[in-house]
N, C-alpha and C positions, 0 to 999 in steps of 0.2 A: 265492393269488393276488396278487402285488404290483403295485401301481399304478404307473404309468411315471409320470415328470415330463416336462414340456414345459420345458427350460430356457432355451429362446432367449426365451420369453415370459416367464419371471421376473425382469426388469429392474426395480428401483426407481428411484425420485429422491430426491435428498437434500435439495432445497430448502435449499441453503444460498447466501447472499449472497456473491460473490467479487469482488475486481477484475477477473478474465476474465470475469464474466458480468453487467457493468454493466447493460447495454441490457436484461436479464430482471430486473431488481429488481422492477418493478412486477409482472410476471406470479407471479414466486416469493413475493411479498406475499399476491395475492390466491388462490394455490393453497393457502399455509400459512394462510389464515383460512376455507377452505372447506371443506364438507360432505366431501370427495373426499381430503383429507388423508391420511387413513389407508390409502385404496384405494391412493394412489400411494406410500406410505413403508411400509407394512407388508408383510414378506416372506411371502407366502401362496402356497403351492405350487398351481400350474395343472396337471391333471392331464390328459393326453392323451383320455382317457374322457369327459372334460367338454367339451374341445373338439369331439371329433365330434360327440357329441350336440349341443351348440351349433349347429354348422355343418349338421347334417342337419335341424333343426327351424326356422333361419332361412329367412325369406322376405325377397326382394329386393322393394324398393319405388322409385318415383320419387320425389324431392322438387322442389317447385319447380316454376317455369314453364319453356316451352321452352328459353328464354333461359339460365337459370340451372340448369344440369343436375345432378343430385347423385343419388346413388343410398344409400340407407339399407338397414340389416337391422334386422327387428325378430323377436320370437318371439311 
């Protein structure tokens, strides 16, 4: 059985500074020096079965006060 890829989720960041993204140079610097750089720039396949398992096991929770409503997911 072949594993099915979920292509729309396999986008990568380039983290390159150009004249078109001058407003984001500080963010690019922060991401380039962070521990998440590999996660953002390395082309790792994401399989549909993995996504299904994640959402099947994820639980919804409220984060913050009633004025600051947000939802988060955790496993």
